[in-house]
Phi, psi and omega in degrees: 000130187263131165282125181247131183219130178276350172279168181281355177212168177264137185288351181225008183219153181251143180282131178268315191211135173279131174266310180146186185278134174238139183228146174215147179239130174255102177261020179296147173273122182246024184088195196274339174239141178293143176236172178305329190289328182297320177290325179290320182293322176301313182294321178300318175294322178294319175293320178296315182300314181295316182299321172304325179280000178087012179291154174246000179187161176233129181246163178059041179291139170228146177227144181210158180256128180234099182069237181266353180268150167254134185241137171229149171207161175187188182257122176287140178216163174247122173273154170244000000 
C-alpha cells in the first residue's frame, strides 16, 4: 500500500530516502462531463507508478487538468 500525501511530509512517518518526481497523465475518456472517478483513477495510476520504482509513498502531490487529461505529480519516497 502506497501512502499518498498532498503535504511535503507524512504526518506520522519519516522519509528515509527520496526516489524522485513521478508524473502520470490520465487520458481516459469519461464522457462529456468530468466525474469524480477520473481523479481517483489518476491517483491510483500515480501510486502504481511509484510502487514500480520501489517507493512506499508519494508526498507533495498536485493534480491539474490539461485539456481532456488529468495530470498528477509528486515526489516518490521511501519511509522508514
